[in-house]
C-alpha positions in Angstrom: -5.6 -5.0 -7.0 -7.6 -2.6 -9.1 -7.7 1.2 -8.8 -10.6 3.5 -9.8 -9.7 7.2 -9.6 -10.9 10.6 -10.6 -7.7 11.9 -12.2 -5.3 10.3 -14.7 -5.7 7.5 -17.2 -7.6 4.3 -16.4 -5.1 1.9 -14.8 -4.6 -1.8 -15.5 -5.1 -4.2 -12.5 -1.9 -5.1 -10.8 -0.9 -8.5 -9.4 1.4 -7.0 -6.8 4.5 -8.6 -5.2 4.4 -10.5 -1.9 1.2 -12.5 -2.2 -0.3 -13.4 1.1 -3.5 -15.1 2.1 -4.1 -12.6 4.9 -2.5 -9.3 3.8 -1.7 -8.5 0.2 1.4 -6.3 0.1 -0.3 -3.5 -1.9 -3.2 -3.5 0.6 -0.7 -3.1 3.5 0.8 0.0 1.8 -2.7 1.5 1.2 -3.7 0.9 4.9 -0.4 2.2 6.2 -0.6 5.4 4.1 -4.2 6.0 5.0 -3.7 5.5 8.7 -0.4 7.5 8.8 -1.8 10.4 6.7 0.8 10.0 4.0 -1.0 12.1 1.4 1.9 11.8 -1.2 2.9 8.2 -0.7 2.2 5.5 -3.4 -1.6 5.7 -3.2 -1.7 9.5 -2.7 0.3 10.0 -5.9 -2.0 7.6 -7.7 -5.1 9.5 -6.5 -3.4 12.7 -7.8 -3.1 11.3 -11.3 0.3 9.6 -11.3 0.8 6.0 -12.2 3.4 5.1 -9.6 3.3 1.3 -9.2 0.4 0.8 -11.7 0.3 1.6 -15.5 -2.4 2.7 -17.9 -4.6 0.0 -19.3 -4.4 1.6 -22.8 -0.9 1.0 -24.4 -1.0 4.4 -26.2 -1.7 6.2 -22.9 1.0 4.0 -21.2 3.7 5.5 -23.5 2.4 9.1 -23.1 2.1 8.8 -19.3 5.5 7.2 -19.0 7.0 10.2 -20.9 5.0 12.6 -18.7 6.1 11.0 -15.5 9.7 10.7 -16.5 9.8 14.5 -16.8 8.1 15.0 -13.4 10.6 14.0 -10.7 9.1 13.2 -7.3 9.0 16.1 -4.9 10.7 16.0 -1.6 7.3 15.5 0.1 6.4 12.6 -2.3 9.8 11.0 -1.7 9.5 11.4 2.1 5.9 10.0 2.2 6.9 7.0 0.0 9.9 6.3 2.1 7.8 6.5 5.3 5.3 4.1 3.6 8.0 1.6 2.8 9.5 1.8 6.4 6.1 1.5 8.1 4.9 -1.4 5.8 8.2 -3.2 6.3 7.8 -2.9 10.1 4.0 -3.4 10.5 3.5 -6.5 8.2 5.9 -8.8 10.1 4.7 -7.4 13.5 1.2 -8.2 12.5 2.2 -11.7 11.3 3.9 -12.4 14.6 0.9 -11.2 16.6 -1.6 -13.1 14.4 0.5 -16.3 14.8 1.6 -16.5 11.1 5.3 -16.4 12.0 7.2 -17.6 15.0 9.8 -14.7 15.2 10.5 -11.4 13.5 13.0 -11.3 10.6 16.6 -11.0 11.7 16.8 -7.5 10.1 14.0 -6.2 12.2 14.7 -5.3 15.8 12.1 -3.8 18.0 13.6 -2.4 21.3 10.5 -0.6 22.5 6.7 -1.1 22.5 5.2 0.0 19.2 4.2 3.7 18.9 0.5 4.6 18.9 0.6 5.0 15.1 2.0 1.5 14.7 -0.7 0.1 17.1 -3.4 1.9 15.0 -1.9 0.4 11.8 -1.8 -3.1 13.3 -5.4 -2.7 14.3 -6.3 -1.7 10.7 -4.3 -4.7 9.3 -6.1 -7.0 11.7 -9.5 -5.8 10.7 -8.6 -6.0 6.9 -7.1 -9.4 7.2 -10.3 -10.8 8.8 -12.4 -9.3 5.9 -9.9 -10.5 3.3 -9.7 -14.0 4.6 -13.5 -14.3 4.7 -14.0 -13.3 1.1 -15.6 -16.0 -1.2 -13.7 -16.8 -4.4 -14.0 -13.9 -6.8 -15.0 -11.6 -3.9 -13.6 -8.1 -3.4 -13.1 -5.4 -0.8 -13.3 -1.7 -1.8 -11.0 0.7 0.1 -11.6 4.5 -0.4 -8.6 6.8 -0.3 -9.3 9.2 2.6 -6.8 12.0 1.9 
């Protein structure tokens, strides 16, 4: 995943964790945060100039930015939005995989006692749309997502 942004140093591309042919983990977080309006989650912080899960491409900037970010602790809002992003991504990805037929049951740690909320349903729809686009990409193709918040 690559990020182009207006504020902060140029970031190096990231080969994020959790590779998946249908839903790359970092894309799930982006879509969850965009749909849930988490303006200070992982990608909102990146849009605001922080590195978060990425790092500057220039090693000299990497050291300066690391020092700068070490001094700036996450705000309560950033912490809350990032926590919500983790919770929603951890819920929505396996739910989507089950619905799409990519898994036969939910993980043992995930219990769903009630129908998904309207927000989760919207996220699942976004994941479904993205997965179709992602899967149809030719080798070397790309998808551009624009941060809405």
